[in-house]
C-alpha angles and dihedrals in degrees: 000000000000131000140191113287116256119257116268120287092242096052090041092054093045090053090047094053093045098048093046089048092052090045092065100026095094093058093046093048089053087050098048094042093044095119092056100038091049090054095046097043097032097234134136140221093284093056090046088056092049092049090054095040090056094065096049096041091056090048091050094046094051098030098105094043093047089046092057090045092055090047088059100038099038136241097280097055089041088057091050093050093049093048091052094050091046090054091052090048095048090048095052094046093048092052097036108138091188143020090258092060093045087054091052092051092050092052090057086049089058089061090050093050090045089059097040102065097048092044091047095046093045091052094049095046087057100043105035123074115235091247087062101038098098092053089044091054092043091054093040092051088056083088097094098045086043088057088046090049093050089044093049093048090047092067099065098022100048116359096053093044105033105011133265097277093066090062089063088049089061088054092052092054090051090048095049093047092051091050090054095046095046090042091062090050093046091057106110093355109136122227116273111261136166112244115239091234094049114113118251121266123250088244135198119256110245098235088053092048091051091050089048090052091049091051092046088050092053092047093046090050089061099038099045092051086059091051092050101040108028095094096047090044087050092055093046088052091057106276124130116247089247094051089046090053093049089050090051091052095046094046088051092047090051090049090050095053093048093050090057091049093049090052092050087049092056089056094050096045102031090162094069122093112247090199091064091049090050091052092049092047091052091048092052090047091063089074089060093052088052093052090050090053098046108017131114116231092283093047090047089057089048091050095049090052094045093047093051092041094052113007094050107034096081105084096083090053091052095047090044093052095048097045091045088065097038107039103155095036093046093129092052093045090047090052090060095044092042089057092064094040096049096043092049087048087052099049096040099064093034094056090035091057094049091045091054090049093050099039126356143292087257090061092044095052092050091051088051088055092055092050089051092054087051090054095053089051092051091053092053090048092051094050089054092051093049091050094046091050093050092047091050090052091050092049089050097051133166085031103065114208111245091232091059099039098105095292094194094044095234141126144226120208112229094007131116105276139202123206119195110259095016133095115265117243118267115243127201108265098237091052095043090051096058102029095062 
């Protein structure tokens, strides 16, 4: 049973970066253009938090269903659907005459984002070889800093010259272009399926996957709040809107480069645990939040750069780790992970905005630091649960525990595999210790 060959790795990766950038672009344009939008629509920090939270809440609520949908229809058609919805969302946000219309547009954007991640991950899992998977996800997860970079440059380049609505028009052009390009690739492409003869994936134990989703949600709550409120907070601290926009863009560019470097490092050192690296990065990023809370203008700049460099460079590592163990069920696995990510990204800006309105930015940034620490601890706990589950499965061989037996019913070519009812392969102890 043969199927059409997947699109080239380069084209697939470019589509993945573009669609995931467009999926979050409405929220980050709202954050970067907060000063102009607030003045035009007459809203405050709490309403800005609600607006950003709407997109991510819709994504989180629909993530598992949308992941299963993409698993059935295939990556290419998922990209097309996401790009079309993103174009609708960006058009609605750019034309919004009131806060209510802005919220409705961002709700549509939530559906676009909910489709974007599973489609991108499934496409990468099929087109990229295992030895390049880390780099691929490092590049793909540049989508969020890329959205921040676009948003930051849109302030001095577009909003302060032509008006904030024209920045959304640029996003519409990108979304329509992607929909047309992906639509051509989707013609005649069969839905993604797992061949019956394909070996089972290594899989991720469900309890461990749930803990990873929770940890990612906590981390996203802190990091997304920074993306939405950094410009407004910088202006309140004394920066000009133009300088704040350039800071946002510069921090996003730094985060983008580090995400790529971390992905390449995972390919070079595959025996290292990405979950421990994620926990360490989040812990280091706490210092950035503290600098944002207490720093002068210089310390604020350092805090923004540190928080982006450490506290928001982990998403690619998490996606890489989950997809590495669930190659053929990447969309389904991403749906579970994306539930935590999106709900955290929704709750973070929402609560952050209300906290700023009730207290101050200083209190809100300190709260974000605490949340990031909790996220780091949750990732460490998740790794321990995954290792314990796999050790128990090996000890119980040849009866494989149901929880371990490829819970997502997916495969990874070339990886260690487990087939229900058969003993799992034995890995060398040094590799097993670090890889888990």
